[in-house]
ZADO-1210 file (C-alpha; in nm, 4 decimals, padded with zeros to 6 digits):
<atoms>
<atom x="-01.8449" y="01.2015" z="01.0064" code="MET" pos="1"/>
<atom x="-01.9185" y="01.1945" z="00.6340" code="SER" pos="2"/>
<atom x="-01.6509" y="01.1171" z="00.3744" code="GLY" pos="3"/>
<atom x="-01.3794" y="00.8396" z="00.3562" code="PRO" pos="4"/>
<atom x="-01.1814" y="00.7263" z="00.6737" code="LEU" pos="5"/>
<atom x="-00.8532" y="00.8006" z="00.4922" code="LEU" pos="6"/>
<atom x="-00.7716" y="01.0487" z="00.2219" code="LYS" pos="7"/>
<atom x="-00.4340" y="01.0935" z="00.0618" code="VAL" pos="8"/>
<atom x="-00.3540" y="01.4264" z="-00.1660" code="GLU" pos="9"/>
<atom x="-00.0715" y="01.4711" z="-00.3803" code="ASN" pos="10"/>
<atom x="00.1457" y="01.2842" z="-00.1424" code="LEU" pos="11"/>
<atom x="00.5141" y="01.3169" z="-00.2358" code="THR" pos="12"/>
<atom x="00.8556" y="01.2058" z="-00.0783" code="LYS" pos="13"/>
<atom x="01.1820" y="01.2888" z="-00.2382" code="HIS" pos="14"/>
<atom x="01.5133" y="01.1854" z="-00.0485" code="TYR" pos="15"/>
<atom x="01.7940" y="01.4348" z="-00.1272" code="PRO" pos="16"/>
<atom x="02.1429" y="01.3092" z="-00.2128" code="LEU" pos="17"/>
<atom x="02.3877" y="01.5177" z="-00.0116" code="GLY" pos="18"/>
<atom x="02.3423" y="01.8460" z="00.1219" code="THR" pos="19"/>
<atom x="02.4248" y="02.0415" z="-00.1740" code="GLY" pos="20"/>
<atom x="02.6578" y="02.2737" z="00.0141" code="PHE" pos="21"/>
<atom x="02.8795" y="02.3178" z="-00.3284" code="LEU" pos="22"/>
<atom x="02.6176" y="02.2210" z="-00.5787" code="LYS" pos="23"/>
<atom x="02.3187" y="02.4700" z="-00.6758" code="LYS" pos="24"/>
<atom x="02.0980" y="02.1548" z="-00.7429" code="THR" pos="25"/>
<atom x="02.0946" y="01.8592" z="-00.5184" code="VAL" pos="26"/>
<atom x="01.9731" y="01.5029" z="-00.7074" code="PRO" pos="27"/>
<atom x="01.6934" y="01.3507" z="-00.5297" code="VAL" pos="28"/>
<atom x="01.5390" y="01.0122" z="-00.5160" code="ILE" pos="29"/>
<atom x="01.1712" y="01.0481" z="-00.6271" code="ARG" pos="30"/>
<atom x="01.0465" y="00.7821" z="-00.4105" code="ALA" pos="31"/>
<atom x="00.6817" y="00.8735" z="-00.4057" code="VAL" pos="32"/>
<atom x="00.5511" y="01.1359" z="-00.6549" code="GLU" pos="33"/>
<atom x="00.1923" y="01.2955" z="-00.6379" code="ASP" pos="34"/>
<atom x="00.0066" y="01.0079" z="-00.5121" code="VAL" pos="35"/>
<atom x="-00.3847" y="01.0616" z="-00.4230" code="SER" pos="36"/>
<atom x="-00.6403" y="00.7841" z="-00.3199" code="PHE" pos="37"/>
<atom x="-00.9194" y="00.7366" z="-00.0483" code="SER" pos="38"/>
<atom x="-01.0068" y="00.4302" z="00.1751" code="VAL" pos="39"/>
<atom x="-01.3613" y="00.4002" z="00.3152" code="GLU" pos="40"/>
<atom x="-01.4581" y="00.2533" z="00.6587" code="ALA" pos="41"/>
<atom x="-01.4231" y="-00.1248" z="00.6530" code="GLY" pos="42"/>
<atom x="-01.2523" y="-00.1347" z="00.2978" code="GLU" pos="43"/>
<atom x="-00.9343" y="-00.2895" z="00.1920" code="THR" pos="44"/>
<atom x="-00.7289" y="-00.0942" z="-00.0774" code="LEU" pos="45"/>
<atom x="-00.4132" y="-00.3079" z="-00.2003" code="CYS" pos="46"/>
<atom x="-00.1157" y="-00.1272" z="-00.3230" code="ILE" pos="47"/>
<atom x="00.0887" y="-00.3407" z="-00.5758" code="VAL" pos="48"/>
<atom x="00.3702" y="-00.3240" z="-00.7955" code="GLY" pos="49"/>
<atom x="00.7435" y="-00.4209" z="-00.8315" code="GLU" pos="50"/>
<atom x="01.0006" y="-00.3926" z="-00.5753" code="SER" pos="51"/>
<atom x="01.1287" y="-00.0135" z="-00.5468" code="GLY" pos="52"/>
<atom x="00.8090" y="00.1388" z="-00.6887" code="CYS" pos="53"/>
<atom x="00.7563" y="00.3239" z="-00.3548" code="GLY" pos="54"/>
<atom x="00.4470" y="00.1307" z="-00.2098" code="LYS" pos="55"/>
<atom x="00.6211" y="00.0613" z="00.1225" code="SER" pos="56"/>
<atom x="00.7460" y="00.4242" z="00.1332" code="THR" pos="57"/>
<atom x="00.3518" y="00.5224" z="00.0910" code="VAL" pos="58"/>
<atom x="00.3056" y="00.2873" z="00.4105" code="ALA" pos="59"/>
<atom x="00.5388" y="00.4754" z="00.6138" code="ARG" pos="60"/>
<atom x="00.4028" y="00.8197" z="00.4921" code="LEU" pos="61"/>
<atom x="00.0763" y="00.6830" z="00.6050" code="LEU" pos="62"/>
<atom x="00.2078" y="00.6412" z="00.9685" code="MET" pos="63"/>
<atom x="00.4263" y="00.9478" z="00.9619" code="ARG" pos="64"/>
<atom x="00.7236" y="00.7157" z="01.0284" code="LEU" pos="65"/>
<atom x="00.8852" y="00.9305" z="00.7395" code="VAL" pos="66"/>
<atom x="00.7911" y="01.2983" z="00.6870" code="GLU" pos="67"/>
<atom x="00.6315" y="01.3752" z="00.3506" code="PRO" pos="68"/>
<atom x="00.7771" y="01.6236" z="00.1008" code="THR" pos="69"/>
<atom x="00.4467" y="01.7354" z="00.0238" code="GLY" pos="70"/>
<atom x="00.1078" y="01.6437" z="00.0288" code="GLY" pos="71"/>
<atom x="-00.1632" y="01.5585" z="00.2620" code="ARG" pos="72"/>
<atom x="-00.2873" y="01.2498" z="00.4807" code="VAL" pos="73"/>
<atom x="-00.6233" y="01.3221" z="00.6034" code="LEU" pos="74"/>
<atom x="-00.7973" y="01.0743" z="00.8945" code="ILE" pos="75"/>
<atom x="-01.1580" y="01.1675" z="00.9188" code="ASP" pos="76"/>
<atom x="-01.0803" y="01.5072" z="00.7504" code="GLY" pos="77"/>
<atom x="-00.7982" y="01.6160" z="00.9710" code="THR" pos="78"/>
<atom x="-00.4439" y="01.6461" z="00.8034" code="ASP" pos="79"/>
<atom x="-00.2127" y="01.4295" z="01.0338" code="ILE" pos="80"/>
<atom x="00.0878" y="01.5264" z="00.7818" code="ALA" pos="81"/>
<atom x="00.1083" y="01.8634" z="00.9155" code="GLY" pos="82"/>
<atom x="00.0369" y="01.7933" z="01.3036" code="LEU" pos="83"/>
<atom x="00.3245" y="01.8328" z="01.5513" code="LYS" pos="84"/>
<atom x="00.4234" y="01.5595" z="01.8015" code="LYS" pos="85"/>
<atom x="00.1835" y="01.6035" z="02.0893" code="ASP" pos="86"/>
<atom x="-00.1043" y="01.6542" z="01.8468" code="ALA" pos="87"/>
<atom x="-00.0234" y="01.3417" z="01.6284" code="LEU" pos="88"/>
<atom x="00.0069" y="01.1349" z="01.9418" code="ARG" pos="89"/>
<atom x="-00.3556" y="01.1438" z="02.0067" code="ALA" pos="90"/>
<atom x="-00.4290" y="01.0278" z="01.6488" code="TRP" pos="91"/>
<atom x="-00.2067" y="00.7319" z="01.6562" code="ARG" pos="92"/>
<atom x="-00.4813" y="00.5376" z="01.8459" code="ARG" pos="93"/>
<atom x="-00.6599" y="00.5440" z="01.5073" code="ARG" pos="94"/>
<atom x="-00.4185" y="00.3809" z="01.2812" code="MET" pos="95"/>
<atom x="-00.1634" y="00.0976" z="01.3313" code="GLN" pos="96"/>
<atom x="00.0834" y="-00.1144" z="01.1252" code="MET" pos="97"/>
<atom x="00.1649" y="-00.4503" z="01.1002" code="VAL" pos="98"/>
<atom x="00.5210" y="-00.5032" z="00.9608" code="PHE" pos="99"/>
<atom x="00.6675" y="-00.7365" z="00.7157" code="GLN" pos="100"/>
<atom x="00.9046" y="-00.9575" z="00.9287" code="ASP" pos="101"/>
<atom x="00.7184" y="-01.0829" z="01.2377" code="PRO" pos="102"/>
<atom x="01.0415" y="-01.1138" z="01.4179" code="TYR" pos="103"/>
<atom x="01.2511" y="-00.8106" z="01.3777" code="SER" pos="104"/>
<atom x="00.9226" y="-00.5947" z="01.4444" code="SER" pos="105"/>
<atom x="00.8706" y="-00.7713" z="01.7988" code="LEU" pos="106"/>
<atom x="01.0860" y="-00.6705" z="02.1058" code="ASN" pos="107"/>
<atom x="01.2651" y="-01.0085" z="02.1628" code="PRO" pos="108"/>
<atom x="01.2805" y="-00.9335" z="02.5342" code="ARG" pos="109"/>
<atom x="00.9231" y="-00.8980" z="02.5765" code="LEU" pos="110"/>
<atom x="00.6394" y="-01.1339" z="02.6502" code="THR" pos="111"/>
<atom x="00.3337" y="-01.1727" z="02.4400" code="ALA" pos="112"/>
<atom x="00.1589" y="-01.0404" z="02.6985" code="GLU" pos="113"/>
<atom x="00.3750" y="-00.6955" z="02.7316" code="ARG" pos="114"/>
<atom x="00.4032" y="-00.6883" z="02.3178" code="ILE" pos="115"/>
<atom x="00.0220" y="-00.6482" z="02.3116" code="ILE" pos="116"/>
<atom x="-00.0260" y="-00.4255" z="02.6035" code="THR" pos="117"/>
<atom x="00.2623" y="-00.2069" z="02.5722" code="GLU" pos="118"/>
<atom x="00.0584" y="00.0281" z="02.2908" code="PRO" pos="119"/>
<atom x="-00.2138" y="00.0887" z="02.5106" code="VAL" pos="120"/>
<atom x="00.0102" y="00.1750" z="02.8117" code="GLU" pos="121"/>
<atom x="00.1541" y="00.4507" z="02.6050" code="ASN" pos="122"/>
<atom x="-00.1847" y="00.6184" z="02.6663" code="PHE" pos="123"/>
<atom x="-00.3240" y="00.4678" z="02.9806" code="GLU" pos="124"/>
<atom x="-00.2438" y="00.2887" z="03.3054" code="ARG" pos="125"/>
<atom x="-00.3342" y="-00.0812" z="03.3108" code="LEU" pos="126"/>
<atom x="-00.3516" y="-00.2979" z="03.6262" code="SER" pos="127"/>
<atom x="-00.1872" y="-00.6474" z="03.6029" code="ARG" pos="128"/>
<atom x="-00.5393" y="-00.7757" z="03.5916" code="LYS" pos="129"/>
<atom x="-00.6304" y="-00.5386" z="03.3063" code="GLN" pos="130"/>
<atom x="-00.3346" y="-00.6252" z="03.1242" code="ARG" pos="131"/>
<atom x="-00.3506" y="-00.9929" z="03.1541" code="HIS" pos="132"/>
<atom x="-00.7324" y="-00.9719" z="03.0346" code="ALA" pos="133"/>
<atom x="-00.6487" y="-00.7677" z="02.7316" code="LEU" pos="134"/>
<atom x="-00.3812" y="-00.9803" z="02.6219" code="ALA" pos="135"/>
<atom x="-00.5930" y="-01.3129" z="02.6777" code="ALA" pos="136"/>
<atom x="-00.8799" y="-01.1748" z="02.4597" code="ASP" pos="137"/>
<atom x="-00.6744" y="-01.0431" z="02.1839" code="LEU" pos="138"/>
<atom x="-00.4841" y="-01.3572" z="02.1720" code="LEU" pos="139"/>
<atom x="-00.8017" y="-01.5643" z="02.1104" code="ARG" pos="140"/>
<atom x="-00.9153" y="-01.3047" z="01.8553" code="LYS" pos="141"/>
<atom x="-00.6415" y="-01.3930" z="01.6835" code="VAL" pos="142"/>
<atom x="-00.6395" y="-01.7526" z="01.7030" code="GLY" pos="143"/>
<atom x="-00.3872" y="-01.8123" z="01.9509" code="MET" pos="144"/>
<atom x="-00.4031" y="-01.9744" z="02.3186" code="TRP" pos="145"/>
<atom x="-00.4203" y="-01.7248" z="02.5953" code="PRO" pos="146"/>
<atom x="-00.1393" y="-01.9415" z="02.7796" code="GLU" pos="147"/>
<atom x="00.1073" y="-01.8147" z="02.5102" code="MET" pos="148"/>
<atom x="00.1025" y="-01.4872" z="02.6500" code="MET" pos="149"/>
<atom x="00.3977" y="-01.5714" z="02.8737" code="HIS" pos="150"/>
<atom x="00.6161" y="-01.6856" z="02.5736" code="ARG" pos="151"/>
<atom x="00.9132" y="-01.4890" z="02.4201" code="LEU" pos="152"/>
<atom x="00.9003" y="-01.4127" z="02.0331" code="PRO" pos="153"/>
<atom x="01.1816" y="-01.6698" z="01.9889" code="SER" pos="154"/>
<atom x="00.9239" y="-01.9296" z="02.1572" code="GLU" pos="155"/>
<atom x="00.6705" y="-01.8773" z="01.8666" code="LEU" pos="156"/>
<atom x="00.6386" y="-02.0000" z="01.4970" code="SER" pos="157"/>
<atom x="00.6653" y="-01.7496" z="01.1915" code="GLY" pos="158"/>
<atom x="00.2564" y="-01.7715" z="01.1769" code="GLY" pos="159"/>
<atom x="00.2256" y="-01.7063" z="01.5534" code="GLN" pos="160"/>
<atom x="00.4560" y="-01.4337" z="01.5552" code="ARG" pos="161"/>
<atom x="00.2724" y="-01.2703" z="01.2727" code="GLN" pos="162"/>
<atom x="-00.0608" y="-01.3342" z="01.4875" code="ARG" pos="163"/>
<atom x="00.1185" y="-01.1623" z="01.7669" code="LEU" pos="164"/>
<atom x="00.1950" y="-00.8688" z="01.5557" code="GLY" pos="165"/>
<atom x="-00.2081" y="-00.8451" z="01.4410" code="ILE" pos="166"/>
<atom x="-00.2914" y="-00.8557" z="01.8140" code="ALA" pos="167"/>
<atom x="-00.0606" y="-00.5823" z="01.8966" code="ARG" pos="168"/>
<atom x="-00.2241" y="-00.3606" z="01.6260" code="ALA" pos="169"/>
<atom x="-00.5700" y="-00.4625" z="01.7511" code="LEU" pos="170"/>
<atom x="-00.4989" y="-00.3589" z="02.1151" code="SER" pos="171"/>
<atom x="-00.5726" y="00.0164" z="02.0413" code="LEU" pos="172"/>
<atom x="-00.8757" y="-00.0629" z="01.8533" code="ASN" pos="173"/>
<atom x="-00.7941" y="00.1148" z="01.5330" code="PRO" pos="174"/>
<atom x="-00.9907" y="00.2144" z="01.2564" code="SER" pos="175"/>
<atom x="-00.7065" y="00.1609" z="00.9795" code="LEU" pos="176"/>
<atom x="-00.4483" y="-00.0886" z="00.9779" code="ILE" pos="177"/>
<atom x="-00.1389" y="-00.0636" z="00.7353" code="ILE" pos="178"/>
<atom x="-00.0031" y="-00.4047" z="00.6751" code="ALA" pos="179"/>
<atom x="00.3155" y="-00.3780" z="00.4785" code="ASP" pos="180"/>
<atom x="00.4001" y="-00.7223" z="00.2980" code="GLU" pos="181"/>
<atom x="00.2396" y="-00.8669" z="00.6263" code="ALA" pos="182"/>
<atom x="00.2313" y="-01.2563" z="00.4655" code="VAL" pos="183"/>
<atom x="00.5229" y="-01.2338" z="00.2296" code="SER" pos="184"/>
<atom x="00.7649" y="-01.4107" z="00.4799" code="ALA" pos="185"/>
<atom x="00.5263" y="-01.6819" z="00.5531" code="LEU" pos="186"/>
<atom x="00.4567" y="-02.0318" z="00.3983" code="ASP" pos="187"/>
<atom x="00.1500" y="-02.0420" z="00.1717" code="VAL" pos="188"/>
<atom x="-00.0644" y="-02.2464" z="00.4100" code="SER" pos="189"/>
<atom x="00.0302" y="-01.9901" z="00.6870" code="VAL" pos="190"/>
<atom x="-00.0502" y="-01.7037" z="00.4531" code="GLN" pos="191"/>
<atom x="-00.3924" y="-01.8381" z="00.3929" code="ALA" pos="192"/>
<atom x="-00.4624" y="-01.8563" z="00.7665" code="GLN" pos="193"/>
<atom x="-00.3562" y="-01.5164" z="00.8483" code="ILE" pos="194"/>
<atom x="-00.5452" y="-01.3493" z="00.5372" code="LEU" pos="195"/>
<atom x="-00.8769" y="-01.5310" z="00.6461" code="ASN" pos="196"/>
<atom x="-00.7989" y="-01.3994" z="01.0008" code="LEU" pos="197"/>
<atom x="-00.7793" y="-01.0486" z="00.8636" code="LEU" pos="198"/>
<atom x="-01.1129" y="-01.0703" z="00.6543" code="LEU" pos="199"/>
<atom x="-01.2831" y="-01.2225" z="00.9723" code="ASP" pos="200"/>
<atom x="-01.1618" y="-00.9330" z="01.1737" code="LEU" pos="201"/>
<atom x="-01.2603" y="-00.6751" z="00.9375" code="GLN" pos="202"/>
<atom x="-01.6094" y="-00.8140" z="00.9227" code="GLN" pos="203"/>
<atom x="-01.6192" y="-00.8234" z="01.3060" code="GLN" pos="204"/>
<atom x="-01.4950" y="-00.4829" z="01.3788" code="MET" pos="205"/>
<atom x="-01.5102" y="-00.2747" z="01.0581" code="GLY" pos="206"/>
<atom x="-01.1232" y="-00.2114" z="01.0350" code="ILE" pos="207"/>
<atom x="-01.0135" y="-00.0744" z="00.7002" code="ALA" pos="208"/>
<atom x="-00.6642" y="-00.1978" z="00.5750" code="PHE" pos="209"/>
<atom x="-00.4212" y="-00.0608" z="00.3393" code="VAL" pos="210"/>
<atom x="-00.2376" y="-00.3728" z="00.2200" code="PHE" pos="211"/>
<atom x="00.0820" y="-00.3390" z="00.0674" code="ILE" pos="212"/>
<atom x="00.1771" y="-00.6523" z="-00.1454" code="SER" pos="213"/>
<atom x="00.3725" y="-00.7809" z="-00.4629" code="HIS" pos="214"/>
<atom x="00.1805" y="-01.1104" z="-00.4510" code="ASP" pos="215"/>
<atom x="-00.1397" y="-01.0780" z="-00.6988" code="LEU" pos="216"/>
<atom x="-00.2731" y="-01.3968" z="-00.5656" code="GLY" pos="217"/>
<atom x="-00.2979" y="-01.2488" z="-00.2511" code="VAL" pos="218"/>
<atom x="-00.4445" y="-00.9170" z="-00.3544" code="VAL" pos="219"/>
<atom x="-00.7047" y="-01.0938" z="-00.5565" code="GLU" pos="220"/>
<atom x="-00.8116" y="-01.2634" z="-00.2395" code="HIS" pos="221"/>
<atom x="-00.8731" y="-00.9763" z="-00.0079" code="ILE" pos="222"/>
<atom x="-00.8861" y="-00.6526" z="-00.2130" code="ALA" pos="223"/>
<atom x="-01.2002" y="-00.4413" z="-00.2640" code="HIS" pos="224"/>
<atom x="-00.9797" y="-00.1963" z="-00.4702" code="ARG" pos="225"/>
<atom x="-00.6537" y="-00.2203" z="-00.5978" code="VAL" pos="226"/>
<atom x="-00.3870" y="00.0778" z="-00.6834" code="ALA" pos="227"/>
<atom x="-00.1040" y="-00.0123" z="-00.9084" code="VAL" pos="228"/>
<atom x="00.2392" y="00.2044" z="-00.8524" code="MET" pos="229"/>
<atom x="00.5075" y="00.2427" z="-01.0987" code="TYR" pos="230"/>
<atom x="00.8264" y="00.4285" z="-01.0049" code="LEU" pos="231"/>
<atom x="00.6528" y="00.6470" z="-00.7415" code="GLY" pos="232"/>
<atom x="00.3161" y="00.7063" z="-00.9181" code="ARG" pos="233"/>
<atom x="-00.0262" y="00.5369" z="-00.9370" code="ILE" pos="234"/>
<atom x="-00.0959" y="00.4181" z="-01.2819" code="VAL" pos="235"/>
<atom x="-00.4274" y="00.2516" z="-01.2227" code="GLU" pos="236"/>
<atom x="-00.6755" y="00.2081" z="-00.9452" code="LEU" pos="237"/>
<atom x="-00.9918" y="00.0272" z="-00.9788" code="ALA" pos="238"/>
<atom x="-01.2045" y="-00.2384" z="-00.8144" code="PRO" pos="239"/>
<atom x="-01.0108" y="-00.5810" z="-00.7964" code="CYS" pos="240"/>
<atom x="-01.2539" y="-00.7863" z="-00.9986" code="GLU" pos="241"/>
<atom x="-01.2598" y="-00.5153" z="-01.2620" code="ALA" pos="242"/>
<atom x="-00.8887" y="-00.4844" z="-01.2708" code="LEU" pos="243"/>
<atom x="-00.8167" y="-00.8314" z="-01.2812" code="PHE" pos="244"/>
<atom x="-01.0716" y="-00.9159" z="-01.5453" code="ALA" pos="245"/>
<atom x="-00.9881" y="-00.6328" z="-01.7667" code="LYS" pos="246"/>
<atom x="-00.6676" y="-00.4254" z="-01.7029" code="PRO" pos="247"/>
<atom x="-00.6311" y="-00.0988" z="-01.8518" code="VAL" pos="248"/>
<atom x="-00.2846" y="00.0177" z="-01.8109" code="HIS" pos="249"/>
<atom x="-00.0067" y="-00.1865" z="-02.0079" code="PRO" pos="250"/>
<atom x="00.2089" y="-00.2187" z="-01.6684" code="TYR" pos="251"/>
<atom x="-00.0859" y="-00.3743" z="-01.4910" code="THR" pos="252"/>
<atom x="-00.1529" y="-00.6209" z="-01.7791" code="GLU" pos="253"/>
<atom x="00.2184" y="-00.6926" z="-01.7759" code="ALA" pos="254"/>
<atom x="00.2074" y="-00.7508" z="-01.3662" code="LEU" pos="255"/>
<atom x="-00.1259" y="-00.9878" z="-01.4271" code="ILE" pos="256"/>
<atom x="00.0268" y="-01.1919" z="-01.6925" code="ALA" pos="257"/>
<atom x="00.3643" y="-01.2492" z="-01.4957" code="ALA" pos="258"/>
<atom x="00.1560" y="-01.3928" z="-01.1999" code="ALA" pos="259"/>
<atom x="00.2011" y="-01.7597" z="-01.1716" code="PRO" pos="260"/>
<atom x="-00.1476" y="-01.9154" z="-01.1934" code="VAL" pos="261"/>
<atom x="-00.1829" y="-02.2767" z="-01.0294" code="PRO" pos="262"/>
<atom x="-00.4419" y="-02.4030" z="-01.3154" code="ASP" pos="263"/>
<atom x="-00.2366" y="-02.4989" z="-01.6155" code="PRO" pos="264"/>
<atom x="-00.5423" y="-02.4758" z="-01.8524" code="THR" pos="265"/>
<atom x="-00.5972" y="-02.1170" z="-01.7440" code="HIS" pos="266"/>
<atom x="-00.5691" y="-01.8676" z="-02.0213" code="LEU" pos="267"/>
<atom x="-00.3108" y="-01.6123" z="-01.9367" code="ARG" pos="268"/>
<atom x="-00.2548" y="-01.2660" z="-02.0649" code="LEU" pos="269"/>
<atom x="00.0067" y="-01.2090" z="-02.3170" code="GLU" pos="270"/>
<atom x="00.1645" y="-00.8922" z="-02.2260" code="ALA" pos="271"/>
<atom x="00.5470" y="-00.9034" z="-02.1567" code="THR" pos="272"/>
<atom x="00.7540" y="-00.6186" z="-02.0598" code="VAL" pos="273"/>
<atom x="01.1243" y="-00.5875" z="-02.1252" code="GLU" pos="274"/>
<atom x="01.4145" y="-00.3927" z="-01.9933" code="GLY" pos="275"/>
<atom x="01.4688" y="-00.2631" z="-01.6052" code="GLU" pos="276"/>
<atom x="01.2715" y="-00.0291" z="-01.3875" code="VAL" pos="277"/>
<atom x="01.4423" y="00.2990" z="-01.4554" code="PRO" pos="278"/>
<atom x="01.6190" y="00.4857" z="-01.1531" code="SER" pos="279"/>
<atom x="01.3992" y="00.7111" z="-00.9498" code="PRO" pos="280"/>
<atom x="01.7303" y="00.9274" z="-00.9249" code="ILE" pos="281"/>
<atom x="01.6702" y="01.0124" z="-01.2960" code="ASN" pos="282"/>
<atom x="01.3218" y="00.8914" z="-01.4104" code="PRO" pos="283"/>
<atom x="01.2195" y="00.9021" z="-01.7621" code="PRO" pos="284"/>
<atom x="01.0583" y="01.2414" z="-01.8864" code="THR" pos="285"/>
<atom x="00.6835" y="01.2181" z="-01.9573" code="GLY" pos="286"/>
<atom x="00.5381" y="00.8645" z="-01.8707" code="CYS" pos="287"/>
<atom x="00.7919" y="00.6918" z="-01.6525" code="ALA" pos="288"/>
<atom x="00.6825" y="00.3375" z="-01.8131" code="PHE" pos="289"/>
<atom x="00.7256" y="00.4631" z="-02.1841" code="HIS" pos="290"/>
<atom x="01.0771" y="00.2715" z="-02.2246" code="PRO" pos="291"/>
<atom x="00.9247" y="-00.0340" z="-02.1713" code="ARG" pos="292"/>
<atom x="00.5886" y="00.0046" z="-02.2999" code="CYS" pos="293"/>
<atom x="00.4778" y="-00.1563" z="-02.6395" code="PRO" pos="294"/>
<atom x="00.2251" y="00.1326" z="-02.6577" code="LEU" pos="295"/>
<atom x="00.4347" y="00.4260" z="-02.6093" code="ALA" pos="296"/>
<atom x="00.4273" y="00.7318" z="-02.8723" code="VAL" pos="297"/>
<atom x="00.5746" y="01.0485" z="-02.8795" code="GLU" pos="298"/>
<atom x="00.3270" y="01.2180" z="-02.6458" code="LEU" pos="299"/>
<atom x="00.4351" y="00.9523" z="-02.3696" code="CYS" pos="300"/>
<atom x="00.8015" y="01.0640" z="-02.3966" code="ARG" pos="301"/>
<atom x="00.7233" y="01.4281" z="-02.3306" code="THR" pos="302"/>
<atom x="00.3996" y="01.4636" z="-02.1055" code="ASP" pos="303"/>
<atom x="00.3400" y="01.2707" z="-01.8043" code="VAL" pos="304"/>
<atom x="-00.0171" y="01.1095" z="-01.8172" code="PRO" pos="305"/>
<atom x="-00.2819" y="01.2254" z="-01.5787" code="PRO" pos="306"/>
<atom x="-00.4866" y="01.0083" z="-01.3592" code="LEU" pos="307"/>
<atom x="-00.7981" y="01.0168" z="-01.5079" code="VAL" pos="308"/>
<atom x="-01.1357" y="00.8398" z="-01.4851" code="SER" pos="309"/>
<atom x="-01.2509" y="00.5638" z="-01.7545" code="THR" pos="310"/>
<atom x="-01.5682" y="00.4700" z="-01.8988" code="ALA" pos="311"/>
<atom x="-01.6204" y="00.2207" z="-01.6424" code="ASP" pos="312"/>
<atom x="-01.5237" y="00.4600" z="-01.3351" code="GLY" pos="313"/>
<atom x="-01.1982" y="00.3229" z="-01.2787" code="ARG" pos="314"/>
<atom x="-00.8657" y="00.5572" z="-01.2838" code="LEU" pos="315"/>
<atom x="-00.5852" y="00.5175" z="-01.5209" code="ALA" pos="316"/>
<atom x="-00.2951" y="00.7090" z="-01.6264" code="ALA" pos="317"/>
<atom x="-00.2020" y="00.6277" z="-01.9970" code="CYS" pos="318"/>
<atom x="-00.2097" y="00.8410" z="-02.2850" code="HIS" pos="319"/>
<atom x="-00.3244" y="00.5411" z="-02.5215" code="MET" pos="320"/>
<atom x="-00.5971" y="00.3651" z="-02.3000" code="ARG" pos="321"/>
<atom x="-00.7222" y="00.6700" z="-02.1091" code="ALA" pos="322"/>
<atom x="-00.6384" y="00.9925" z="-02.2668" code="PRO" pos="323"/>
<atom x="-00.7650" y="01.3003" z="-02.0691" code="ALA" pos="324"/>
<atom x="-00.9881" y="01.5072" z="-02.2414" code="THR" pos="325"/>
<atom x="-00.7553" y="01.8159" z="-02.3020" code="ASP" pos="326"/>
<atom x="-00.4898" y="01.5843" z="-02.4960" code="ILE" pos="327"/>
<atom x="-00.7238" y="01.3590" z="-02.6805" code="ALA" pos="328"/>
<atom x="-00.7334" y="01.5707" z="-02.9818" code="ALA" pos="329"/>
<atom x="-00.3549" y="01.5906" z="-02.9605" code="HIS" pos="330"/>
<atom x="-00.2945" y="01.2306" z="-02.9513" code="LEU" pos="331"/>
<atom x="-00.5216" y="01.1820" z="-03.2655" code="GLU" pos="332"/>
<atom x="-00.3162" y="01.4386" z="-03.4527" code="HIS" pos="333"/>
<atom x="00.0126" y="01.2921" z="-03.3551" code="SER" pos="334"/>
<atom x="-00.1262" y="00.9292" z="-03.4601" code="LEU" pos="335"/>
<atom x="-00.2723" y="01.0363" z="-03.7895" code="THR" pos="336"/>
<atom x="00.0332" y="01.2481" z="-03.9005" code="GLY" pos="337"/>
<atom x="-00.1722" y="01.5842" z="-03.8772" code="GLY" pos="338"/>
<atom x="-00.3927" y="01.4512" z="-04.1668" code="GLN" pos="339"/>
<atom x="-00.7850" y="01.4999" z="-04.1333" code="VAL" pos="340"/>
<atom x="-00.9846" y="01.1604" z="-04.2343" code="SER" pos="341"/>
</atoms>
């Protein structure tokens, strides 16, 4: 089928605070607000941002682990956000998830063999011989010995548990894997092994990844494209190399400037951001980043910047760096004080 494997349109998730029985309006946590992007087959899209920006909520919305307040999630053109239980179940074979904590996401009472084969047996019956062969094959693919299939998660190291989680995700031969901070709990050397494993599997099997991370070093290593989130919204989406070479949004600049660099002679961006992330219960009007942005003008305080295409093809939501056509004249007017040069 032509078109992207995954297409997300105006995805929104609000969590109400209370029932509102005695109140006309109920305050809500605006966890995700009007998020749109697409992922091609065999592509890795990384979603980055500070803690609380909504990136993990996006991952759970894509998997339908939580129900969206609004928007659509299309897999090969089918909107899974609107599917009921029985119809959704058939689509779960196409998408799997690797969780952040490789221990709490695995059943401590099941052996590695049962953990790997259990997803398949939700759809079809396997003989003992078939279970054994499937587990052995997937353990080899993720760099583990087949003899480890008889071990419990408590008998494995952190890196081995994460490999086991990846093997479980691969058992249904999915088209899309969503990895939520899949290497953040691991040592740096083990992180590199897992990341290289994911890249190898992608080349071999053509899997698409949505990779959630706050580590820009990891993102730069594996991403084809990067979506930067701030307070529930995407503020910049660009090819990985272009984003790190020349970020457009001031928040993206600040993230890259804050990332540690192992080379002390490397020239860093000088972009600092002061203050705290605003509350998603009461976000600022206009651009949510304006209270911390050194470039903010009055327009930023009143109007939400749309996510528009820039000259080099990336998407950015910034009145100053990527003004939309219909507000460009308004912006120029406000900056010049209404005087014509």
